[in-house]
C-alpha positions, 0 to 999 in steps of 0.5 A: 129516736129509733122509731122516728128514724125507722118510720122515716125510712119506711116512708122513704122506701115506700116512696121509692116503691111507689115510683118503681110501681108507677114506672111498671104500670106505665111501661108499655113499649119498654123492653122486658128487662127494663120492666123487670128491673122496676118490678124487682126494684118495687119488690126489693123496696117492699121487702125492706119496708116489711123488714123494718116494720116487723124487725125484732132488733128495732122493737128491742129499742122501743120496749118490745113494740114493733114499728108496725104496731107503733104505726098502726099497720094491720098485721094481716097485710100481704107484705107482713108475710115472711114469704114476701121478704124471703122471695126477694132476700133469699133469691138464691134459695128460691132459685135452687128450690124452684129448679128442684120443683120444676120436675119434668119440665124441660123448658124454662120460661123467663122474663115474659110479659103478657097473658100467661095462658099465651105462653103455657105449653106442656113441660114448661116451668115459669121462672118469672112472668109478668101479666100486666092485664091482671098486674100479677108477677109469677115468680118461681110458679108463685103468683104475686099480686103487684096491685095489692102490694102497691096498695099496701105500700101506699097505706103503710106510707100514709100511716108512717107519714101521719105518725111522723107528723104527729110524733116525730122530731123529723116531721118538719122535713118533707115526706115527698122524695124529689127526683130529677126531671125526666127520671 
């Protein structure tokens, strides 16, 4: 029963993540804060998916089998790495560490959008920067390939929906999430 509910949650959060990512990709002309809102929404939903897939407490309810194993999710996905979850869930620690790591940089750039090289200056530290041309978010000087994460989220969603359709009592419920018109 818990696996069914958890797989359903994974499929739902994947739908939310896909919506946020589509919004980021179609964000030309939007304000930077709005774009970052959807980027952080995408990352948050992705972290929740990862947390569910590799949850040890959920595995205990399923005779020790991780949900990722049950759904056949490959262990080598980027979202399987703890750093993805920690970036989002432990933001306070990352921020403190980032400020320590900035060293001699006396200029902190945040919420920039565009080619990163256009913003590069001496003694500059990137807190957050989104380059839509390569679909990469630099967060605390670490690059996150959003396109790769989005592809992985879609793969996980497909696996969860397939598993639900063949194994679960909730399979008769539609897997697609409906949003009000204009959203």
